[in-house]
Structures are given as C-alpha cells and as structure tokens.
C-alpha positions in Angstrom: -1.1 8.5 19.1 0.1 8.5 15.5 2.6 5.7 15.4 3.0 2.0 14.6 3.2 -0.2 17.7 3.5 -3.6 16.0 4.6 -4.9 12.7 3.9 -8.2 11.1 5.5 -9.3 7.9 3.5 -11.9 5.9 6.1 -13.6 3.8 4.0 -16.7 3.0 4.6 -17.9 -0.5 7.9 -16.1 -0.8 11.4 -17.6 -0.8 12.8 -17.9 2.7 15.0 -14.9 3.5 18.7 -15.3 3.6 20.4 -14.7 7.0 21.5 -11.2 5.9 18.0 -10.3 4.7 16.5 -11.6 8.0 19.0 -9.5 9.9 18.0 -6.4 7.9 14.4 -7.1 8.6 14.9 -7.4 12.4 16.9 -4.2 12.5 14.4 -2.3 10.4 11.5 -3.5 12.6 13.3 -2.7 15.8 14.3 0.8 14.5 10.8 1.5 13.2 9.1 0.5 16.5 11.5 2.6 18.4 10.7 5.8 16.5 8.1 6.3 13.8 5.3 8.6 12.7 2.3 7.0 11.1 -1.1 8.7 10.9 -4.2 7.9 8.9 -5.8 10.9 7.3 -9.5 11.8 7.5 -11.3 10.3 4.5 -14.8 11.2 3.4 -15.4 12.9 6.7 -15.3 9.5 8.5 -13.8 9.2 11.9 -10.3 7.7 12.0 -9.7 5.3 14.9 -6.9 6.5 17.2 -3.5 4.8 17.1 -1.2 3.4 17.8 -1.6 1.0 14.9 -0.6 -2.5 14.1 0.8 -2.8 10.6 0.8 -5.9 8.5 2.9 -5.9 5.3 2.6 -8.5 2.6 2.9 -9.0 -1.1 -0.3 -10.4 -2.6 -1.0 -10.8 -6.3 1.9 -8.6 -7.2 0.9 -5.7 -4.9 2.2 -4.4 -1.7 -0.5 -4.7 1.0 -0.7 -2.5 4.1 -3.1 -4.0 6.6 -3.9 -1.6 9.4 -5.5 -2.4 12.8 -5.7 -0.7 16.2 -3.6 -1.7 19.1 -6.5 -3.9 20.2 -6.5 -5.6 16.8 -9.6 -4.0 15.5 -9.4 -3.8 11.7 -9.0 -0.2 10.5 -8.4 -0.7 6.8 -6.3 -2.1 4.1 -4.7 -0.6 1.0 -2.8 -2.0 -1.9 0.1 -0.3 -3.7 1.4 -1.3 -7.1 5.0 -2.6 -6.9 5.8 -1.1 -10.3 7.0 2.3 -9.0 9.3 0.5 -6.5 10.9 -2.0 -8.8 13.8 0.0 -10.2 14.7 1.7 -6.9 14.6 -1.6 -5.1 16.8 -3.2 -7.7 19.2 -0.2 -7.6 19.2 -0.3 -3.8 20.2 -4.0 -3.7 22.9 -3.5 -6.3 24.5 -0.7 -4.4 24.2 -2.6 -1.1 26.1 -5.5 -2.7 28.8 -3.1 -3.9 29.0 -1.6 -0.5 29.4 -4.9 1.3 32.1 -5.9 -1.3 33.8 -2.6 -0.8 34.0 -2.9 2.9 36.1 -6.0 2.5 38.7 -4.6 0.1 38.5 -0.8 -0.5 39.9 2.1 1.4 37.6 4.2 3.6 37.3 7.1 1.1 35.8 4.8 -1.6 33.6 3.0 0.9 32.2 6.4 2.0 31.4 7.3 -1.6 29.5 4.1 -2.2 27.7 4.5 1.2 26.6 8.1 0.2 25.2 6.7 -3.1 23.4 3.9 -1.1 21.8 6.5 1.2 20.8 8.5 -1.8 19.0 5.6 -3.4 17.4 4.7 0.0 16.1 8.2 0.3 14.7 8.0 -3.2 12.8 4.8 -2.2 11.5 6.5 0.9 10.2 9.5 -1.1 8.6 7.2 -3.6 6.8 5.4 -0.7 5.7 8.8 0.8 4.2 9.7 -2.6 2.5 6.3 -3.0 1.0 6.6 0.5 -0.3 10.1 -0.1 -4.0 10.2 1.0 -3.7 6.8 2.6 -1.2 7.3 5.4 1.0 10.1 6.5 4.6 9.1 7.4 7.7 11.2 8.0 10.9 10.6 6.0 12.6 8.4 8.7 9.5 6.2 8.9 9.3 6.0 5.1 13.0 5.0 5.1 12.5 2.1 7.5 9.3 1.0 5.7 11.2 1.1 2.4 13.8 -1.3 4.0 11.0 -3.7 4.9 9.6 -3.4 1.4 13.0 -4.3 0.0 13.5 -7.3 2.2 9.9 -8.5 1.6 10.2 -7.9 -2.1 13.6 -9.5 -2.6 14.0 -11.6 0.5 
C-alpha cells in the first residue's frame, strides 16, 4: 500500500495557528488521508517497508522534516528538506490567499475567479517544487503534493 494513513504535525516552538490556519490544516489533513499516493523508492538495494505510512511533519533548525513510520509505528526513515526553495512560493501563496479572501467580500465573481485561478497556479507551483525536492526520497502524485504543500504552508506560516 503506497499511501499515508496518519499525519502528525509537530508545531512545537512555533506560534499558535490562527483559527483560519487551523481550519486549513484540518481540511488538508482530511483531504490527504482520504486520497493520496505516497511511496518510498528503493535505495541502495535495501528493502523498503510496505505502507501504509505514518507521516510526521515538522520544522526543525530551519528545515522541513519528514518523519516516516509504518502503520505499526516502526521507524522507516527521516529526511530533511531546505525551506529555501519554498520561501518565495509560500509567501506568494499567502499573499494571493489574502487577496482572494478580501475579493470574496467585495468584488464581482469574474474578478474573484481570476484571483482564484492565480491562487491555484501558485499552489501548483508549490506542489511541483515539493515533488522536485522529494525526488529520490518519496514519490507523490500532484494531488498529494498539493495537499502536502498546504500543510507546509500552514506549518511554515501558521
């Protein structure tokens, strides 16, 4: 089974999330657990434990940490990704989300739709960046990468 069955967000040491950020986190986790594709590739001809996997996400020492375990909580591995490649796209994503939420309150549907299309484009860019950064560490489809990117955003800026 190549999927994530449980997600734990370690936000110790980070500012408490706002209610809006907490809601985004809950929705992303729910959506991710409902439908995802997550596989660990063969490395150095070593056997890869079968999934489903438990995923822990954290930011430690300025790095994004993926902590992977089996469904039975047997540690499979851990990898760290630099946050540098994500900084601009996360910043852009939060700015466009603010614009979108403001637009919903006061602009006509055609303008809201244009902002939403831009928001989705930036979200896709973040997902592609994540897929590139995970290359050789974990294989994820674009929908899983999108949901994980949302969790990175709320963890990073929460």
